C-alpha positions as CSV (number, residue, x, y, z in Angstrom):
1,X,89.7,101.7,68.1
2,X,87.3,102.9,70.9
3,X,83.9,104.1,69.9
4,X,83.1,107.7,70.9
5,X,81.2,107.8,74.1
6,X,82.4,104.4,75.5
7,X,84.3,104.4,78.7
8,X,87.7,102.7,79.0
9,X,87.8,100.0,81.7
10,X,89.7,101.2,84.7
11,X,90.9,98.9,87.5
12,X,91.3,100.2,91.0
13,X,94.5,99.4,92.9
14,X,94.5,95.8,94.1
15,X,91.6,94.8,91.8
16,X,92.5,91.9,89.5
17,X,91.9,92.1,85.8
18,X,89.0,89.8,84.8
19,X,90.5,86.7,83.3
20,X,89.4,85.8,79.8
21,X,88.5,82.2,78.8
22,X,91.2,80.3,77.0
23,X,90.6,80.7,73.3
24,X,89.3,77.9,71.1
25,X,92.1,75.6,70.2
26,X,93.6,76.2,73.7
27,X,96.5,78.4,72.5
28,X,97.1,81.8,74.1
29,X,98.5,84.8,72.3
30,X,97.7,84.0,68.6
31,X,95.0,86.7,68.6
32,X,96.8,88.8,71.1
33,X,94.7,87.6,74.0
34,X,97.6,86.7,76.2
35,X,99.3,90.1,75.5
36,X,96.1,92.0,76.2
37,X,95.8,90.4,79.6
38,X,99.5,90.5,80.5
39,X,100.1,94.1,79.5
40,X,98.1,95.7,82.4
41,X,99.5,93.2,84.9
42,X,103.1,94.0,83.6
43,X,102.5,97.7,83.9
44,X,101.0,97.5,87.4
45,X,104.0,95.3,88.4
46,X,106.5,97.7,86.8
47,X,105.2,100.7,88.7
48,X,104.8,98.8,92.0
49,X,108.4,97.5,91.7
50,X,109.7,101.0,90.9
51,X,107.8,102.4,93.9
52,X,109.1,99.7,96.2
53,X,112.7,100.1,95.0
54,X,112.5,103.9,95.5
55,X,111.1,103.5,99.0
56,X,113.8,101.0,100.0
57,X,116.7,102.9,98.4
58,X,115.8,106.5,99.5
59,X,116.7,106.0,103.2
60,X,120.3,105.1,102.2
61,X,120.6,108.0,99.8
62,X,120.2,106.0,96.5
63,X,118.0,106.2,93.5
64,X,117.3,103.2,91.3
65,X,119.7,104.5,88.7
66,X,122.5,105.0,91.2
67,X,121.9,101.6,92.7
68,X,122.1,99.9,89.3
69,X,125.5,101.4,88.7
70,X,126.7,100.0,92.0
71,X,125.2,96.6,91.1
72,X,127.0,96.5,87.8
73,X,130.3,97.6,89.4
74,X,130.0,95.1,92.3
75,X,129.1,92.2,89.9
76,X,132.1,93.0,87.6
77,X,134.5,93.1,90.6
78,X,136.8,95.3,88.5
79,X,136.9,98.7,86.8
80,X,134.3,99.3,84.0
81,X,134.3,101.9,81.3
82,X,131.7,104.6,81.3
83,X,130.3,103.5,78.0
84,X,129.9,100.0,79.2
85,X,128.1,101.2,82.3
86,X,125.9,103.5,80.2
87,X,124.8,100.6,78.0
88,X,124.3,98.2,80.9
89,X,122.0,100.8,82.6
90,X,120.3,101.8,79.3
91,X,121.5,105.4,79.7
92,X,122.9,107.8,77.1
93,X,126.6,108.8,77.8
94,X,125.7,112.3,79.0
95,X,123.2,111.0,81.5
96,X,125.7,108.5,82.8
97,X,128.3,111.3,83.2
98,X,125.8,113.3,85.3
99,X,124.9,110.2,87.3
100,X,128.6,109.4,87.9
101,X,129.3,112.9,89.0
102,X,126.9,112.4,91.9
103,X,128.4,109.0,92.8
104,X,131.9,110.4,92.8
105,X,130.9,113.4,94.9
106,X,129.5,111.1,97.5
107,X,132.6,108.9,97.5
108,X,130.8,105.8,96.4
109,X,132.9,105.4,93.2
110,X,136.2,106.5,91.9
111,X,136.7,107.6,88.3
112,X,139.9,108.0,86.3
113,X,141.4,107.9,82.8
114,X,142.4,104.5,81.6
115,X,146.1,103.9,81.8
116,X,146.1,102.1,78.4
117,X,143.7,104.5,76.5
118,X,143.6,108.1,77.7
119,X,140.3,108.7,75.9
120,X,138.6,106.1,78.0
121,X,137.2,106.8,81.5
122,X,137.0,103.9,83.9
123,X,135.1,103.6,87.2
124,X,135.4,101.4,90.2
125,X,133.5,101.0,93.5
126,X,135.2,102.4,96.6
127,X,135.1,100.5,99.9
128,X,132.4,103.0,101.0
129,X,130.4,102.3,97.7
130,X,130.8,98.5,98.2
131,X,129.4,98.8,101.8
132,X,126.5,100.9,100.5
133,X,125.7,98.4,97.8
134,X,125.7,95.5,100.3
135,X,123.4,97.5,102.7
136,X,121.0,98.5,99.9
137,X,120.9,94.9,98.5
138,X,120.1,93.5,102.0
139,X,117.2,96.0,102.3
140,X,115.8,95.0,98.9
141,X,116.2,91.2,99.6
142,X,114.1,91.6,102.7
143,X,111.2,93.2,100.7
144,X,111.5,90.5,97.9
145,X,111.4,87.7,100.5
146,X,108.2,89.1,102.0
147,X,106.7,89.5,98.5
148,X,107.6,86.0,97.5
149,X,106.6,84.3,100.8
150,X,103.5,82.7,99.3
151,X,105.5,81.1,96.4
152,X,107.1,77.7,96.8
153,X,110.8,77.4,95.8
154,X,109.7,75.7,92.6
155,X,107.3,78.6,91.8
156,X,110.0,81.1,92.4
157,X,112.3,79.4,90.0
158,X,109.5,79.1,87.5
159,X,108.8,82.8,87.8
160,X,112.5,83.7,87.3
161,X,112.6,81.5,84.2
162,X,109.5,83.1,82.8
163,X,110.6,86.6,83.5
164,X,114.0,86.0,81.9
165,X,112.3,84.5,78.8
166,X,110.0,87.6,78.7
167,X,112.9,89.9,78.9
168,X,114.7,88.0,76.1
169,X,111.6,88.2,74.0
170,X,111.2,92.0,74.6
171,X,114.9,92.6,73.7
172,X,114.5,90.6,70.5
173,X,111.5,92.7,69.3
174,X,113.5,95.9,69.4
175,X,110.4,98.1,69.4
176,X,106.8,98.3,68.2
177,X,105.8,96.6,65.0
């Protein structure tokens, strides 16, 4: 808890957080030290990635949420159910319906009732949506290549491995506590 009258440390954009010394015993995280240092960096990275995605996707008429739908459909290479897409994009079904309405209106996806289960709605990429997905992905890859230019191939693979482990750990926690 912060004492009354003490200021919270604020970092200016581009200013690195001061690194703490490795704790006695040489193990990070047991007292929360690693988490205390990683959280600000993770938040800064999250917001920067969101801003960069928005900047790259906006000129082609996409939002991050719309792009993610196209990504899931392109990766599946088949029709997907609305509920499946909602879960993959971490949206509630009502939000996914509104999102899908915009994608259908623009001709990027086609939506129809399932032939085997009339209660189920399935969605697929249209050729126009597939081309848009490819264009947007190329734009994003250019930015990521620039951002990763100082990393060796091995460092890039290590970063990927660590990010996937972090994501897995976050998914396992299921929330605060």
